C-alpha positions in Angstrom: 0.0 0.0 -0.3 1.5 3.3 -1.0 1.5 6.4 0.8 -1.2 8.4 -1.5 -3.2 10.9 0.1 -7.0 10.9 -0.1 -8.8 13.2 -2.5 -11.2 15.7 -0.7 -14.7 13.9 -1.8 -13.4 10.7 -0.3 -11.7 12.0 2.6 -13.6 10.3 5.9 -13.4 11.4 9.8 -10.4 10.0 11.2 -10.8 7.2 13.8 -8.8 7.0 17.4 -8.4 3.9 18.6 -6.8 4.0 22.5 -4.8 1.2 23.7 -6.6 0.5 26.9 -9.9 1.1 26.0 -12.1 -2.0 25.8 -13.5 -3.1 21.8 -17.5 -2.8 21.7 -17.6 -3.1 18.0 -15.2 -4.6 15.8 -12.4 -2.9 14.2 -11.7 -3.5 10.6 -8.5 -3.0 9.0 -8.7 -2.3 5.3 -5.4 -3.7 3.0 -5.5 -2.7 -0.5 -3.0 -1.4 -3.6 -3.0 2.0 -3.9 -4.1 1.5 -7.5 -7.3 0.3 -6.2 -8.4 3.1 -3.8 -11.5 4.0 -5.4 -12.7 0.7 -4.3 -11.3 0.4 -1.1 -12.7 4.5 -0.3 -16.5 3.0 -1.1 -16.2 -0.5 1.1 -14.9 1.8 3.9 -17.8 4.1 3.5 -20.3 1.1 3.1 -18.8 -0.5 6.4 -18.8 2.8 8.4 -22.3 3.4 7.1 -23.6 0.4 8.9 -21.9 0.9 12.2 -18.1 -1.0 12.0 -15.2 0.9 12.8 -12.3 1.3 10.0 -9.0 1.7 9.6 -7.3 2.8 6.5 -4.5 4.4 5.4 -3.3 7.1 4.5 -6.6 8.5 6.1 -5.9 6.8 9.8 -2.0 7.7 9.8 -1.5 10.6 12.0 0.7 13.4 10.3 4.5 12.7 11.7 3.9 9.2 12.4 6.4 6.4 11.2 4.2 4.7 8.4 5.2 1.0 8.9 4.8 1.5 12.5 1.3 3.0 12.2 0.4 -0.3 9.8 2.2 -2.6 12.3 0.1 -0.9 15.8 -3.3 -0.9 13.5 -3.3 -4.5 12.5 -2.4 -5.5 16.0 -5.7 -3.8 17.3 -7.8 -5.4 14.4 -10.2 -8.2 14.3 -10.9 -8.2 11.3 -8.3 -7.7 7.9 -10.6 -7.0 4.8 -8.2 -7.4 1.5 -8.9 -5.6 -1.5 -8.0 -8.6 -3.6 -6.9 -7.3 -7.2 -4.2 -8.0 -9.7 -2.7 -5.1 -8.4 -2.8 -6.6 -5.1 -2.1 -10.1 -6.0 1.5 -8.3 -7.1 2.3 -6.2 -4.0 5.0 -7.1 -1.6 3.2 -4.7 0.5 0.1 -6.4 0.5 2.0 -10.1 1.4 3.7 -8.3 4.5 0.5 -7.2 5.8 -1.4 -10.3 5.1 1.5 -12.1 6.9 1.5 -9.5 10.0 -2.2 -10.3 10.2 -1.5 -14.1 10.3 1.1 -13.6 12.7 -1.3 -11.6 15.3 -4.3 -14.0 14.3 -6.4 -11.6 12.9 -9.1 -13.1 10.7 -8.7 -12.5 7.2 -11.7 -11.8 4.5 -10.2 -11.4 1.1 -12.6 -9.0 -1.0 -11.8 -10.2 -4.7 -12.8 -7.5 -7.1 -10.7 -9.6 -9.8 -11.5 -13.2 -10.7 -7.8 -14.2 -10.4 -6.3 -16.9 -8.2 -3.6 -16.0 -6.0 0.0 -15.7 -6.0 1.8 -18.5 -4.2 3.3 -16.0 -1.5 -0.2 -14.9 -0.9 -2.1 -18.5 -1.3 -0.2 -20.0 1.8 -1.5 -17.3 4.1 -5.2 -17.3 2.3 -6.0 -20.9 1.8 -8.1 -21.2 5.1 -9.7 -17.2 4.6 -13.2 -16.6 4.4 -13.2 -15.6 0.4 -16.2 -13.0 -0.8 -15.9 -12.9 -4.8 -17.3 -9.0 -5.8 -17.1 -9.2 -9.5 -19.9 -10.9 -10.5 -22.8 -8.5 -8.8 -23.1 -4.8 -7.5 -20.2 -3.5 -5.3 -23.2 -2.2 -3.1 -24.4 -6.3 -2.7 -21.4 -7.6 -2.0 -20.2 -5.0 0.5 -23.4 -6.3 2.2 -22.6 -9.5 2.2 -19.3 -8.4 3.3 -21.0 -6.4 6.5 -22.6 -10.0 7.3 -19.4 -11.9 7.5 -17.3 -9.4 9.6 -20.5 -9.1 12.0 -20.5 -13.1 12.2 -16.6 -13.6 12.9 -16.7 -10.6 15.2 -19.2 -12.2 17.3 -16.7 -15.5 17.6 -13.7 -12.9 18.7 -12.1 -14.0 21.9 -13.3 -11.2 24.8 -11.0 -8.6 25.8 -12.8 -7.2 28.4 -11.2 -7.5 31.6 -13.0 -8.3 34.8 -13.0 -6.1 37.8 -10.4 -6.4 40.4 -10.8 -8.2 43.9 -12.0 -5.9 46.5 -9.5 -5.7 49.0 -10.4 -6.3 52.9 -9.0 -4.9 56.3 -9.2 -5.7 59.7 -10.9 -8.3 61.7 -13.9 -9.0 59.6 -11.8 -10.4 56.5 -12.4 -13.7 57.1 -16.2 -12.9 57.1 -16.1 -10.8 53.9 -13.8 -13.4 52.2 -16.1 -16.0 51.0 -18.7 -13.2 49.8 -15.5 -11.2 47.6 -14.5 -14.9 46.2 -18.0 -15.6 45.1 -18.2 -12.2 43.6 -15.4 -12.3 42.0 -15.4 -15.8 40.7 -19.4 -14.6 39.1 -17.5 -11.6 37.7 -14.9 -13.8 36.2 -17.6 -16.7 34.9 -20.3 -14.5 33.4 -18.1 -13.3 30.2 -16.8 -17.0 29.7 -20.2 -18.5 30.2 -21.5 -15.6 27.6 -19.1 -16.9 25.4 -19.5 -20.5 25.7 -23.0 -19.9 24.8 -22.4 -17.9 21.3 -19.9 -20.3 20.6 -22.3 -23.2 20.8 -25.1 -21.2 19.2 -22.3 -20.5 16.2 -21.3 -23.8 16.0 -25.1 -25.0 15.4 -26.1 -22.4 12.9 -22.6 -23.4 10.9 -23.7 -27.0 11.3 -27.5 -26.7 10.4 -27.1 -23.8 7.8 -23.5 -22.7 6.9 -22.5 -26.4 6.5 -25.0 -27.0 3.2 -22.5 -26.4 1.1 -22.7 -25.2 -2.7 -21.5 -27.3 -5.8 -17.9 -26.7 -7.0 -16.3 -26.8 -10.2 -13.6 -29.1 -10.8 -13.0 -27.9 -14.3 -14.0 -26.8 -17.7 -13.1 -28.8 -20.7 -13.8 -27.1 -24.6 -11.9 -26.7 -27.6 -9.6 -23.9 -28.2 -10.8 -23.4 -31.4 -14.1 -24.2 -33.1 -14.9 -23.4 -36.8 -17.7 -20.4 -37.5 -21.2 -21.6 -39.0 -20.3 -25.2 -37.9 -22.2 -27.7 -36.0 -22.0 -27.5 -31.9 -18.8 -27.8 -30.1 -19.6 -29.7 -27.6 -17.9 -29.4 -24.0 -18.3 -30.8 -20.4 -18.5 -28.8 -16.9 -17.2 -31.3 -14.5 -18.8 -31.1 -11.2 -19.1 -32.2 -7.5 -22.3 -31.4 -6.2 -22.9 -29.8 -2.5 -25.5 -30.3 -0.3 -28.5 -30.1 -2.6 -28.7 -31.4 -7.0 -27.0 -29.1 -9.5 -30.1 -27.4 -11.2 -28.4 -25.0 -13.8 -25.5 -24.4 -15.4 -24.9 -20.5 -16.4 -22.8 -19.5 -18.9 -21.7 -15.6 -18.6 -20.4 -13.7 -21.4 -17.1 -12.1 -20.1 -15.7 -10.9 -23.6 -16.6 -11.3 -27.1 -17.7 -9.7 -30.4 -21.7 -10.8 -30.8 -22.3 -13.5 -28.2 -25.2 -14.6 -26.0 -25.4 -15.8 -22.6 -26.8 -19.1 -21.9 -28.1 -21.4 -19.6 -27.9 -25.3 -19.3 -30.5 -27.5 -17.2 -28.8 -30.8 -16.9 -30.5 -34.6 -16.1 -27.8 -34.8 -13.0 -30.4 -35.1 -9.6 -29.0 -37.4 -7.2 -25.5 -37.3 -8.9 -22.8 -36.3 -6.3 -20.1 -36.2 -9.0 -20.5 -35.7 -12.8 -19.9 -33.8 -16.4 -22.4 -32.0 -17.4 -22.4 -31.2 -21.3 -23.0 -28.3 -23.4 -23.2 -27.1 -26.9 -21.4 -24.0 -28.3 -21.5 -22.5 -32.3 -20.9 -19.1 -33.5 -21.5 -17.4 -36.8 -19.0 -14.9 -36.3 -15.4 -15.2 -36.1 -14.0 -14.2 -32.9 -12.2 -14.6 -29.4 -14.8 -15.6 -26.7 -14.3 -15.9 -23.0 -17.1 -16.9 -21.0 -18.0 -17.6 -17.1 -19.4 -20.7 -16.1 -21.4 -21.0 -12.5 -23.0 -24.1 -11.3 -26.5 -23.3 -9.4 -28.2 -25.8 -6.7 -31.7 -26.3 -6.0 -31.8 -24.0 -3.5 -30.1 -21.2 -5.5 -26.5 -22.0 -3.9 -23.9 -20.9 -6.0 -20.6 -22.5 -7.0 -17.4 -20.7 -7.7 -17.4 -19.0 -11.5 -14.5 -20.7 -13.5 -13.3 -18.8 -16.7 -12.7 -20.3 -20.0 -12.0 -19.0 -23.8 -11.8 -19.8 -26.9 -11.4 -18.6 -31.2 -14.3 -18.8 -33.3 -12.2 -19.0 -36.8 -13.3 -18.7 -40.4 -13.7 -22.4 -42.2 -11.0 -22.9 -44.4 -11.2 -22.1 -48.0 -10.5 -25.1 -50.6 -7.8 -25.1 -52.9 -8.8 -25.0 -56.3 -5.9 -23.4 -58.3 -4.3 -26.6 -59.6 -7.6 -28.4 -60.0 -8.3 -30.3 -63.7 -9.8 -32.8 -65.4 -8.1 -35.0 -67.6 -10.2 -36.9 -70.5 -8.8 -39.6 -72.6 -9.2 -38.6 -76.4 -9.0 -41.1 -79.2 -5.8 -41.8 -81.0 -4.4 -41.4 -77.5 -4.0 -37.7 -76.8 -5.1 -36.6 -73.7 -7.2 -33.2 -72.4 -6.6 -31.3 -69.5 -9.7 -28.9 -68.5 -9.9 -26.8 -65.2 -12.1 -28.0 -62.5 
């Protein structure tokens, strides 16, 4: 993340986190490449409009403060890191350092993916168990709302940072009489947050088991010829899939880039199949380069992660007639060649 000053129209009031104050709401550290600053500012405004507290550079770095030290301090205080993940972030050494520090300090990371690209190896090592959110298939506002729900869900399970009240000091001859009551009160004060945390953890575990555990389908790979001929019959491809909790109901194909191509949907007959392949056919009359994005949808509307694939539509090859001729055998042994 480079030191780029926020413009006046995107400036948001600075927040201050006191080291010794208890955290009532989760603090969200927003990590982003300076080339994605417009998206990061929109995400920050959306989170703060919902009541979440955000730390984002350069807005929250005090003038005259060491840049690297301010970043480390903010990550140390954060409950959640939101990583605006893009091609720029994928190549940024600063992003890798921030993610590594977050992992080292047990800060939960939510990659907010704004481009359909896999993470580089240096990031994949740290992000393999993170809660990914794909934010490139729908409007940014819709995905920010999903991000807010994810952050609040994670915040409900974070460790309590409340400090129990100190034990009362007793003096005089009645120390022995008051000690049991003091111990009971102090023990109760210590147990209340622990019991509340256990109840919340149990509720979250039940939510995960009965709701979140119902996994969506997954695409293993999409097989399709790299080149097809314009105007020919359908070229056949397949989507290799694994079903989630419910059967696969549809395979959607969205156009990422093409000169002239329409999106389409396939409704496969794969009820009851946990693994298999879904065939689909494609033809085009226009020579062009096409990139499509395939997504599976189950019977309850759960969607797989999209997988993109590309192919080229070429003009049909023209027959070579330059040297073609017809040979006719004439009487008296003469031969006559005529152009075909």
